[in-house]
C-alpha positions as CSV (number, residue, x, y, z in Angstrom):
1,M,-7.3,-56.6,-24.4
2,Y,-10.2,-54.1,-24.3
3,Y,-10.7,-54.7,-20.6
4,K,-7.0,-54.4,-19.8
5,S,-7.0,-51.0,-21.6
6,I,-9.9,-49.8,-19.5
7,I,-8.1,-51.0,-16.3
8,T,-4.9,-49.3,-17.3
9,F,-6.7,-46.1,-18.2
10,C,-8.4,-46.1,-14.8
11,L,-5.2,-46.7,-12.9
12,L,-3.5,-43.9,-14.8
13,G,-6.4,-41.6,-14.0
14,V,-6.1,-42.4,-10.3
15,L,-2.3,-41.8,-10.5
16,F,-2.7,-38.5,-12.2
17,T,-5.4,-37.4,-9.8
18,A,-3.2,-38.3,-6.8
19,Q,-0.3,-36.4,-8.3
20,G,-2.5,-33.5,-9.0
21,Q,-3.7,-33.3,-5.4
22,D,-0.2,-33.9,-4.0
23,Y,1.8,-31.2,-5.9
24,R,0.7,-28.5,-3.4
25,W,2.6,-29.9,-0.4
26,Q,3.6,-27.5,2.4
27,Q,7.1,-27.4,3.8
28,R,7.3,-26.8,7.6
29,A,9.8,-25.1,9.9
30,E,9.8,-25.3,13.6
31,Y,11.9,-22.6,15.3
32,S,13.3,-22.5,18.8
33,M,15.3,-19.3,19.5
34,D,16.9,-18.1,22.6
35,V,18.4,-14.6,22.1
36,K,19.6,-11.6,24.1
37,L,19.1,-8.0,22.9
38,D,21.8,-5.8,24.4
39,V,20.3,-2.3,24.6
40,S,23.7,-0.8,25.1
41,T,25.3,-2.2,21.9
42,H,22.1,-2.7,19.9
43,K,23.2,-6.3,19.2
44,V,21.2,-9.5,19.2
45,K,23.1,-12.6,20.1
46,G,21.8,-16.2,20.5
47,T,20.9,-19.6,19.2
48,Q,18.4,-20.9,16.7
49,K,17.3,-24.5,16.5
50,L,15.3,-25.2,13.3
51,V,13.6,-28.5,12.5
52,Y,12.8,-28.5,8.8
53,N,10.3,-30.9,7.4
54,N,10.7,-31.6,3.6
55,N,7.2,-32.6,2.6
56,S,8.0,-32.3,-1.1
57,K,8.9,-35.2,-3.5
58,D,12.3,-33.6,-4.1
59,T,15.7,-34.4,-2.6
60,L,17.2,-31.2,-1.3
61,T,21.0,-30.7,-1.3
62,K,20.9,-27.0,-0.4
63,V,18.7,-24.7,1.7
64,Y,18.6,-20.9,1.7
65,Y,18.2,-18.4,4.5
66,H,17.2,-14.7,4.4
67,L,19.6,-12.3,6.2
68,F,17.4,-9.2,5.9
69,F,19.5,-6.9,8.1
70,N,22.3,-7.1,5.6
71,A,20.2,-4.8,3.3
72,F,21.0,-1.9,5.7
73,Q,24.6,-1.4,4.6
74,P,26.1,1.1,2.1
75,G,26.3,-0.5,-1.4
76,S,23.5,-3.1,-0.7
77,M,21.0,-3.7,-3.4
78,M,18.4,-1.8,-1.4
79,D,20.7,1.1,-1.1
80,V,21.7,1.2,-4.8
81,R,18.1,0.6,-6.0
82,S,16.8,3.5,-3.8
83,R,19.5,5.9,-5.2
84,N,18.8,5.0,-8.8
85,I,15.0,4.6,-9.1
86,T,13.3,7.7,-10.5
87,D,10.9,8.0,-7.5
88,P,12.6,6.6,-4.4
89,D,10.8,5.9,-1.2
90,A,11.4,9.1,0.9
91,R,11.9,6.9,4.0
92,V,15.0,5.3,2.4
93,G,16.4,7.8,-0.2
94,D,20.2,7.9,0.2
95,R,20.1,7.2,4.0
96,I,21.6,3.7,3.8
97,S,24.6,5.0,1.9
98,K,25.4,7.3,4.8
99,L,25.3,4.7,7.7
100,S,28.4,4.4,9.8
101,E,29.7,1.0,11.0
102,S,27.9,1.4,14.3
103,E,24.6,2.2,12.5
104,I,24.4,-0.4,9.8
105,G,22.6,-3.7,10.1
106,Y,24.0,-7.2,9.7
107,Q,23.5,-10.8,10.6
108,H,26.6,-12.8,11.2
109,I,26.5,-16.6,11.3
110,E,28.9,-17.9,13.9
111,S,28.2,-21.6,13.5
112,L,25.8,-23.9,11.7
113,K,25.3,-27.6,12.0
114,Q,23.0,-30.1,10.4
115,D,22.0,-33.0,12.6
116,G,25.2,-32.3,14.7
117,K,27.5,-32.0,11.7
118,D,29.2,-28.8,10.6
119,I,28.0,-27.5,7.2
120,T,29.2,-24.8,4.9
121,W,27.5,-21.7,3.6
122,N,28.0,-18.7,1.3
123,I,26.4,-15.3,1.8
124,E,25.5,-13.1,-1.1
125,G,23.8,-9.9,0.0
126,T,20.7,-10.8,2.0
127,V,20.7,-14.5,1.0
128,M,22.7,-17.3,2.5
129,E,23.2,-20.5,0.5
130,V,23.8,-23.6,2.7
131,T,25.2,-26.8,1.3
132,L,23.9,-29.7,3.3
133,A,26.1,-32.3,4.9
134,K,23.6,-34.9,4.0
135,P,20.8,-34.6,1.3
136,L,17.3,-34.1,2.7
137,L,15.2,-36.8,1.3
138,P,11.5,-36.4,0.4
139,N,9.1,-36.7,3.4
140,S,11.9,-36.5,5.9
141,K,13.2,-33.8,8.3
142,T,16.5,-32.4,9.6
143,T,17.6,-30.2,12.4
144,F,19.8,-27.1,12.0
145,D,21.5,-25.6,15.0
146,M,22.8,-22.1,14.5
147,K,24.6,-19.5,16.6
148,F,24.3,-16.0,15.2
149,E,24.8,-12.3,16.0
150,A,23.0,-9.4,14.5
151,Q,23.4,-5.6,14.8
152,V,20.1,-3.7,14.7
153,P,20.4,-0.9,12.2
154,V,19.3,2.7,12.7
155,Q,15.6,2.6,11.7
156,I,15.2,3.3,8.0
157,R,12.7,0.8,6.5
158,R,10.4,-1.3,8.7
159,S,13.2,-2.7,10.9
160,G,15.6,-0.9,13.2
161,R,16.3,1.2,16.3
162,N,15.3,4.7,17.4
163,S,12.5,5.4,15.0
164,K,11.3,8.9,14.1
165,E,8.8,8.6,17.0
166,D,11.6,7.5,19.3
167,I,10.5,3.8,19.6
168,A,13.6,2.0,20.8
169,Y,13.4,-1.3,18.7
170,S,11.2,-2.4,15.8
171,M,12.4,-6.0,15.5
172,T,11.1,-7.2,12.2
173,Q,13.1,-9.4,9.7
174,W,15.6,-9.7,12.6
175,Y,16.6,-13.3,12.6
176,P,18.0,-15.7,10.0
177,K,14.8,-16.9,8.3
178,L,14.6,-20.0,6.1
179,A,13.4,-19.3,2.6
180,E,10.3,-20.9,1.2
181,Y,10.5,-23.9,-1.1
182,D,7.3,-24.9,-3.0
183,F,6.2,-26.4,-6.3
184,K,7.9,-23.5,-8.0
185,G,11.2,-24.0,-6.3
186,W,13.1,-21.8,-3.9
187,H,11.9,-18.3,-3.2
188,A,15.3,-16.9,-2.1
189,Y,14.8,-13.3,-3.1
190,Q,17.3,-10.6,-2.3
191,Y,15.7,-7.9,0.1
192,V,15.6,-5.0,-2.3
193,A,12.6,-3.0,-1.3
194,R,9.4,-4.9,-0.3
195,E,7.3,-8.0,0.3
196,F,8.1,-11.3,1.9
197,Q,7.2,-15.0,1.8
198,G,7.6,-17.5,4.7
199,V,7.3,-21.2,5.6
200,W,4.5,-22.3,7.8
201,G,5.7,-23.4,11.2
202,D,5.8,-22.9,14.9
203,F,8.0,-20.4,16.9
204,D,9.2,-20.8,20.4
205,V,11.1,-17.6,21.2
206,K,12.9,-16.5,24.4
207,I,14.1,-12.8,24.4
208,T,16.3,-11.5,27.2
209,I,16.4,-7.8,27.6
210,D,16.8,-5.0,30.1
211,P,13.9,-5.3,32.6
212,K,12.8,-1.7,32.0
213,F,11.7,-2.6,28.4
214,V,8.2,-3.8,27.4
215,I,7.8,-6.2,24.5
216,G,4.9,-6.8,22.2
217,G,4.7,-8.9,19.1
218,T,3.9,-12.3,17.5
219,G,2.7,-15.1,19.7
220,V,1.3,-15.7,23.2
221,L,3.4,-14.8,26.2
222,Q,4.1,-17.9,28.2
223,N,5.5,-16.4,31.5
224,A,3.2,-13.5,32.3
225,D,3.6,-14.3,36.0
226,K,7.3,-13.3,35.7
227,I,6.8,-10.3,33.4
228,G,4.1,-8.0,34.6
229,H,3.8,-4.9,32.4
230,G,0.1,-5.5,32.2
231,Y,0.3,-9.1,30.9
232,E,-0.6,-10.6,34.2
233,S,-4.2,-11.5,35.0
234,A,-6.2,-9.4,37.5
235,G,-5.2,-10.1,41.1
236,S,-2.2,-12.3,40.2
237,K,1.2,-11.7,41.7
238,V,4.3,-11.1,39.5
239,S,7.4,-12.9,40.6
240,R,10.0,-11.0,38.7
241,P,13.6,-12.1,39.0
242,S,16.5,-9.6,39.4
243,G,18.7,-8.6,36.4
244,D,17.7,-8.9,32.8
245,L,14.2,-10.2,32.0
246,T,13.5,-13.1,29.7
247,W,10.2,-13.0,27.7
248,H,9.0,-16.3,26.4
249,F,6.6,-16.3,23.4
250,V,5.0,-19.2,21.5
251,A,3.3,-18.8,18.1
252,K,1.7,-21.8,16.3
253,N,1.3,-22.1,12.6
254,V,2.6,-18.7,11.4
255,I,5.0,-17.6,8.7
256,D,7.2,-15.1,10.7
257,F,7.9,-13.7,14.1
258,A,8.3,-10.0,14.9
259,F,8.4,-7.9,18.0
260,A,9.0,-4.4,19.3
261,A,10.5,-3.2,22.5
262,D,10.5,0.1,24.3
263,P,10.9,1.2,28.0
264,E,8.0,3.7,27.8
265,Y,5.4,1.5,26.3
266,V,1.9,1.5,27.9
267,H,0.2,-1.9,27.5
268,E,-3.5,-2.0,27.3
269,T,-6.0,-4.7,26.1
270,A,-9.5,-5.1,24.6
271,Q,-11.5,-8.2,24.0
272,V,-13.1,-9.0,20.7
273,P,-16.4,-10.8,21.4
274,N,-16.0,-14.4,20.2
275,G,-12.6,-13.4,19.0
276,P,-9.0,-12.6,20.0
277,M,-7.7,-10.6,22.9
278,L,-6.2,-7.4,21.5
279,H,-3.0,-5.9,22.9
280,F,-2.0,-2.3,22.4
281,F,1.5,-0.9,22.9
282,Y,2.3,2.8,22.6
283,Q,4.2,5.6,24.2
284,P,1.8,7.9,26.2
285,G,1.7,11.6,25.4
286,E,-0.2,14.4,23.9
287,K,0.0,13.0,20.4
288,T,-0.9,9.5,21.3
289,T,-2.8,8.7,24.5
290,N,-6.3,9.8,23.7
291,N,-6.3,8.5,20.2
292,W,-4.8,5.2,21.1
293,R,-7.5,4.6,23.8
294,E,-10.2,5.5,21.3
295,L,-8.5,3.2,18.8
296,K,-9.3,0.2,21.0
297,N,-13.0,0.4,20.3
298,Y,-12.5,0.8,16.6
299,S,-10.1,-2.2,16.6
300,V,-12.7,-4.4,18.2
301,K,-15.3,-3.3,15.6
302,H,-12.9,-3.9,12.7
303,F,-12.2,-7.5,13.9
304,E,-16.0,-8.1,14.1
305,F,-16.5,-6.8,10.6
306,M,-13.7,-8.9,9.1
307,N,-14.8,-12.0,11.0
308,K,-18.4,-11.7,9.7
309,T,-17.6,-10.5,6.2
310,F,-14.5,-12.5,5.1
311,G,-14.0,-15.3,7.6
312,K,-12.9,-15.8,11.2
313,Y,-9.5,-14.8,12.5
314,P,-7.9,-18.1,13.8
315,Y,-5.5,-17.0,16.6
316,E,-6.2,-16.1,20.2
317,T,-4.3,-12.8,20.3
318,Y,-3.3,-9.8,18.2
319,S,-1.0,-6.9,19.0
320,I,-1.2,-3.3,17.7
321,I,2.2,-1.7,18.3
322,Q,3.6,1.8,17.9
323,G,6.8,1.3,15.9
324,G,8.3,1.0,12.4
325,D,8.1,3.7,9.8
326,G,4.4,3.7,8.7
327,G,2.5,0.5,8.9
328,M,3.6,-3.1,8.3
329,E,2.0,-6.4,8.8
330,Y,3.3,-9.5,10.6
331,P,1.6,-12.6,12.0
332,M,-0.5,-11.8,15.0
333,C,0.7,-8.2,15.2
334,T,1.4,-5.0,13.3
335,L,3.8,-2.1,13.8
336,I,2.4,1.3,13.0
337,T,3.4,4.9,13.5
338,G,1.3,6.3,16.3
339,E,1.4,10.1,16.3
340,R,-1.6,10.4,14.0
341,S,-5.1,11.9,14.0
342,I,-7.8,9.4,15.0
343,G,-9.0,8.9,11.5
344,S,-5.5,8.2,10.2
345,L,-4.8,5.9,13.2
346,V,-7.9,3.9,12.6
347,G,-7.2,3.7,8.9
348,V,-3.7,2.3,9.3
349,M,-4.9,-0.1,12.0
350,A,-7.7,-1.3,9.7
351,H,-5.4,-1.9,6.8
352,E,-2.7,-3.7,8.7
353,V,-5.1,-5.8,10.7
354,S,-6.8,-6.9,7.4
355,H,-3.4,-8.2,6.3
356,S,-3.9,-10.9,9.0
357,W,-6.4,-12.5,6.6
358,Y,-4.5,-12.2,3.3
359,Q,-0.9,-12.2,4.4
360,G,-1.1,-13.8,7.8
361,V,-3.5,-16.7,7.1
362,L,-3.8,-17.1,3.4
363,A,-0.2,-16.1,2.9
364,S,-0.1,-15.7,-0.9
365,N,3.4,-15.0,-2.1
366,E,3.6,-11.2,-1.6
367,A,6.7,-10.9,-3.8
368,L,5.0,-12.5,-6.8
369,Y,1.4,-11.5,-6.2
370,P,1.3,-8.3,-4.0
371,W,-2.1,-7.5,-5.4
372,M,-3.5,-10.6,-3.7
373,D,-2.3,-9.3,-0.4
374,E,-2.2,-5.5,-0.5
375,G,-5.1,-5.1,-2.9
376,F,-7.4,-7.6,-1.0
377,T,-6.3,-5.9,2.2
378,D,-7.1,-2.4,1.0
379,F,-10.5,-3.7,-0.4
380,S,-11.6,-5.2,2.9
381,S,-10.3,-2.3,5.1
382,N,-12.0,0.2,2.8
383,E,-15.3,-1.5,3.4
384,S,-14.7,-1.8,7.1
385,M,-13.8,1.9,7.4
386,T,-16.9,2.8,5.5
387,A,-19.1,0.8,7.9
388,M,-17.3,2.1,11.1
389,F,-17.7,5.7,10.1
390,N,-21.2,5.3,8.6
391,Q,-20.1,6.5,5.1
392,D,-21.6,5.8,1.7
393,K,-20.5,2.2,0.9
394,N,-20.9,2.8,-2.8
395,K,-17.9,5.2,-2.5
396,A,-15.7,3.0,-0.4
397,H,-13.2,2.3,-3.2
398,D,-13.3,5.6,-5.1
399,G,-9.7,6.4,-4.1
400,S,-8.5,3.1,-5.6
401,Y,-10.2,3.9,-8.9
402,R,-8.7,7.4,-8.9
403,G,-5.3,5.9,-8.3
404,Y,-5.7,3.4,-11.2
405,F,-7.0,6.1,-13.7
406,A,-4.1,8.4,-12.7
407,L,-1.6,5.7,-13.4
408,V,-3.2,4.9,-16.8
409,N,-3.0,8.6,-17.7
410,S,0.6,8.9,-16.5
411,G,1.8,6.3,-19.1
412,L,3.7,4.4,-16.3
413,Q,1.4,1.4,-16.0
414,E,3.0,-2.1,-16.1
415,P,1.4,-5.6,-15.9
416,I,0.8,-6.6,-12.3
417,S,2.0,-10.1,-13.0
418,Q,5.6,-9.4,-12.2
419,H,7.8,-9.6,-9.1
420,S,7.1,-6.7,-6.8
421,D,10.8,-5.5,-6.8
422,H,11.0,-5.3,-10.6
423,Y,8.7,-2.4,-11.4
424,N,10.3,0.5,-13.1
425,T,8.8,3.0,-10.6
426,N,7.5,2.8,-7.1
427,R,4.4,4.5,-8.3
428,A,3.6,1.7,-10.8
429,Y,4.2,-0.9,-8.1
430,G,2.1,0.9,-5.4
431,T,-0.8,1.5,-7.7
432,A,-0.7,-2.1,-9.1
433,A,-0.5,-3.7,-5.7
434,Y,-3.0,-1.5,-3.8
435,S,-5.3,0.3,-6.2
436,M,-5.5,-2.3,-9.0
437,G,-5.8,-5.2,-6.5
438,T,-8.8,-3.4,-4.9
439,V,-10.4,-2.5,-8.2
440,F,-9.9,-6.1,-9.3
441,L,-12.2,-7.2,-6.5
442,H,-14.7,-4.4,-6.7
443,Q,-15.0,-4.9,-10.4
444,L,-15.4,-8.6,-9.9
445,K,-18.3,-7.9,-7.7
446,Y,-19.8,-6.1,-10.7
447,V,-19.2,-9.2,-12.9
448,M,-20.4,-11.8,-10.5
449,G,-23.1,-10.0,-8.5
450,E,-22.7,-8.7,-4.9
451,E,-24.3,-11.5,-2.9
452,V,-22.4,-14.2,-4.7
453,F,-19.2,-12.3,-4.5
454,Y,-19.1,-12.1,-0.7
455,K,-20.1,-15.7,-0.4
456,A,-17.2,-16.6,-2.7
457,M,-14.7,-14.5,-0.7
458,R,-15.6,-16.3,2.5
459,R,-15.3,-19.6,0.6
460,Y,-11.9,-18.7,-0.7
461,Y,-10.6,-17.8,2.8
462,N,-11.9,-21.0,4.4
463,T,-10.7,-23.2,1.5
464,W,-7.2,-21.8,1.2
465,K,-6.2,-20.6,4.7
466,F,-2.7,-21.9,5.6
467,K,-2.1,-23.1,2.1
468,H,-0.3,-20.2,0.1
469,P,-3.0,-19.8,-2.6
470,E,-2.0,-18.8,-6.1
471,P,-4.1,-16.5,-8.5
472,N,-5.7,-19.5,-10.2
473,D,-6.8,-20.9,-6.8
474,F,-8.6,-17.7,-6.1
475,I,-10.4,-17.4,-9.5
476,R,-11.4,-21.1,-9.4
477,V,-13.2,-20.6,-6.1
478,M,-15.0,-17.5,-7.6
479,E,-16.0,-19.6,-10.7
480,K,-17.3,-22.5,-8.6
481,T,-19.3,-20.2,-6.4
482,S,-20.8,-18.1,-9.2
483,G,-21.1,-20.8,-11.9
484,L,-19.4,-18.3,-14.3
485,H,-16.2,-18.6,-16.3
486,L,-13.9,-15.9,-15.0
487,S,-10.3,-16.7,-16.0
488,W,-10.5,-14.3,-19.0
489,Y,-11.1,-11.5,-16.5
490,M,-8.1,-12.3,-14.4
491,N,-5.9,-12.8,-17.4
492,Y,-6.7,-9.4,-18.9
493,W,-6.4,-7.5,-15.5
494,V,-3.3,-9.3,-14.3
495,N,-1.3,-10.1,-17.4
496,T,-1.9,-7.1,-19.6
497,T,-2.3,-3.4,-19.5
498,K,-5.4,-3.4,-21.7
499,R,-8.0,-0.9,-20.7
500,I,-11.8,-0.9,-20.5
501,D,-13.6,1.7,-22.5
502,Y,-17.2,1.4,-23.7
503,G,-19.5,4.1,-25.1
504,I,-23.0,4.6,-26.4
505,K,-22.6,5.1,-30.1
506,S,-26.1,5.9,-31.3
507,V,-29.8,6.0,-30.2
508,I,-32.2,5.4,-33.1
509,E,-36.0,5.4,-33.0
510,K,-37.4,2.9,-35.5
511,E,-41.0,1.6,-35.9
512,G,-42.1,2.5,-32.4
513,S,-39.0,1.0,-30.7
514,T,-35.5,2.3,-29.9
515,L,-32.2,0.8,-31.1
516,V,-29.3,1.5,-28.8
517,T,-25.8,0.7,-30.3
518,L,-22.9,0.4,-27.9
519,E,-19.3,0.2,-28.9
520,R,-16.2,-1.3,-27.3
521,L,-13.4,1.3,-27.7
522,G,-10.9,-0.4,-25.4
523,D,-9.2,-3.7,-25.7
524,F,-10.6,-5.1,-22.4
525,P,-14.0,-6.8,-22.9
526,M,-16.6,-6.8,-20.2
527,P,-20.3,-7.6,-19.6
528,I,-22.5,-4.6,-19.6
529,D,-25.2,-3.3,-17.2
530,L,-27.2,-0.8,-19.3
531,V,-29.7,1.1,-17.3
532,V,-32.6,2.9,-19.0
533,T,-34.5,5.6,-17.1
534,Y,-37.8,6.5,-18.6
535,K,-39.6,9.9,-18.3
536,D,-42.2,8.4,-16.1
537,G,-39.5,7.6,-13.5
538,S,-39.4,3.9,-14.1
539,K,-36.1,2.1,-14.8
540,E,-35.1,-1.0,-16.8
541,M,-31.8,-2.9,-16.6
542,L,-30.6,-4.4,-19.9
543,Y,-28.0,-7.0,-18.9
544,I,-25.6,-7.9,-21.7
545,P,-23.3,-10.8,-20.7
546,L,-19.9,-11.3,-22.2
547,N,-19.8,-14.5,-24.2
548,E,-16.6,-15.6,-22.2
549,L,-18.7,-15.8,-19.1
550,L,-20.8,-18.7,-20.4
551,G,-23.5,-17.7,-18.0
552,K,-25.2,-14.7,-16.4
553,K,-24.8,-13.1,-13.0
554,I,-27.8,-13.2,-10.6
555,N,-29.9,-10.1,-10.5
556,E,-28.4,-7.8,-7.9
557,N,-31.3,-5.3,-7.7
558,T,-34.7,-6.8,-7.8
559,G,-36.2,-3.3,-7.5
560,I,-35.4,-2.7,-11.1
561,A,-36.8,-4.7,-14.0
562,R,-34.0,-6.6,-15.7
563,T,-34.0,-7.8,-19.3
564,D,-31.4,-10.4,-20.2
565,L,-30.1,-10.0,-23.7
566,E,-27.9,-12.2,-25.9
567,A,-24.2,-12.4,-25.0
568,W,-21.8,-9.9,-26.7
569,P,-18.9,-11.8,-28.4
570,W,-15.7,-10.2,-27.4
571,V,-14.5,-9.8,-31.0
572,Y,-17.5,-7.7,-32.0
573,P,-16.7,-4.0,-31.8
574,T,-20.4,-3.0,-31.5
575,Y,-23.6,-4.3,-30.1
576,T,-27.2,-3.2,-30.7
577,A,-29.9,-3.6,-28.1
578,K,-33.6,-3.1,-28.9
579,L,-36.0,-1.3,-26.5
580,S,-39.7,-1.8,-26.8
581,K,-40.5,1.9,-26.1
582,K,-39.9,4.9,-28.2
583,A,-36.9,7.2,-27.7
584,S,-39.3,10.0,-26.9
585,E,-40.3,8.1,-23.8
586,I,-36.7,7.8,-22.5
587,D,-34.9,10.2,-20.2
588,T,-31.4,8.7,-20.0
589,I,-29.4,5.6,-21.0
590,E,-26.3,4.8,-19.0
591,I,-23.6,2.1,-19.0
592,D,-22.9,0.9,-15.5
593,P,-24.4,3.6,-13.3
594,S,-22.9,1.7,-10.3
595,M,-19.4,2.9,-11.5
596,R,-17.8,-0.3,-10.6
597,M,-16.5,-1.0,-14.1
598,A,-13.1,0.7,-14.5
599,D,-14.0,2.4,-17.7
600,V,-11.1,4.8,-18.5
601,D,-13.4,7.3,-20.3
602,K,-16.8,7.7,-18.8
603,K,-17.8,10.8,-20.8
604,N,-19.6,8.6,-23.4
605,N,-21.2,6.2,-21.0
606,K,-24.4,8.2,-20.5
607,V,-26.8,9.8,-22.9
608,E,-29.5,12.2,-21.9
609,V,-31.9,11.1,-24.6
610,S,-34.5,13.7,-23.8
611,K,-31.9,16.4,-24.8
612,L,-30.9,14.9,-28.1
613,K,-31.7,16.9,-31.2
614,S,-32.3,13.7,-33.2
615,F,-32.4,10.0,-32.2
616,E,-29.3,9.1,-34.2
617,D,-26.1,10.5,-32.8
618,P,-25.8,11.0,-29.0
619,T,-22.9,13.4,-29.5
620,R,-25.0,16.0,-31.3
């Protein structure tokens, strides 16, 4: 009986382990599309063949498609939200409500079959619910054949025709796109304002268009010998057919497909050493040509920085395209507005390219965790910009901290653990996704130690690329690499609006030594770097770990003597540290002089001991 129990227990353990490893399956979608973009009517018409692999353990009776262009119609959720939110995006405003029939966007499904059989569907806004003719069993696949027509809207937000810089077509979110299904279920969100999620898969796309137009976008061009426009190799001959031109792109293992088209595009290239070929598409002119040519060198440098610091870009090409309404990321390409100063142009390029790591390769769910994409992207591009322009790396993220502090002071802060469309204000969303995501990482560098942090960031990228990581996946990699317990930190930062606020309460000289009492004024506990500068110019770091860490970070600065003190339990409002020297020998005492801790009130973080009237109350 005893041995049978052991065997049963072991078998159950194997079963639970297998289930635990298997629950993070990945669905897969293989698209083949053949479409024509009619530049006289601004309509896209064509076919889509989609082979969908159900790698889950669930039987699916329905699937869902996104029809993003439907958002650009009067009365859509995007239109109504923009006209009712207190701080609307100026690019949208009330513009959708004023679109005429010839200016709106739409995606019409003309026919849809599953494995050759007609199936039914229902469209609600930007989501199409499809009832399957035959249930899709676990670990099986099915083929959907679709005929569709879309009208490209006047450019308003990300997608559209005739942008403010007169780019003819920014073709993003342009095709019926299958929604993601994962261990949390279907992610069939309405397109209200922002952020996307996609299924990993391959795209084989043929686009027929007027031969005067040049196309740049996702994937690798397969028929350069018939296209020209700077795609052909040196010395090769272009055999271009008469009439409309068909461009054939293939992209492997990506979550989306985007492109832009314009008859005035200049196409230039630059090679990243041991990296991708970069393609640049822009309209030449006084506001663009010189800066875009200079941009090529900066783009190469940025890819080199990202490859070295955060992990290697896995695709063979990347395209930087003038288009859209600001800057927006897509697999293997970005669309950015191009009539900018060189600094602004490099900045938007660096940000959007960095998305290739966090949205393009890791592909966390942007709608649920925008801070894992926008914030991590801002963090890495800030550091790259600092390196490229030879600026003070210690100030790389100052703007993000200022954004966070301003939001706190505004009273508009909300937890960043919510869907990106459901913030009460655009300001709260923007600061949460960008600034707070950046501060989350830079502050984590303070908690873990700089060297360990970058090692962990590379490990995270290499461990979770092409796997849609969740927040816990990230923090577990950081824990494994550092040997510290860090879930408390993420829980406070992501799931609450609690703030960090520490201060030096008193400095007391007693029996030839000095007692320094610190107080935690905020609700967010943190480990403390307390730096003492003595009158003789020497410094000492008093490291006070938080008890939740269950460990200590490695010494970041061996040039300063470090004394490790006992951990500060998070429930204790005060903590007293003892210095071996007299207060009269001390010049200053400061909490976190690196300024990486997002303390909302730094006025009480530093005491000039040499100026105190007595060694009791630092405020006197």
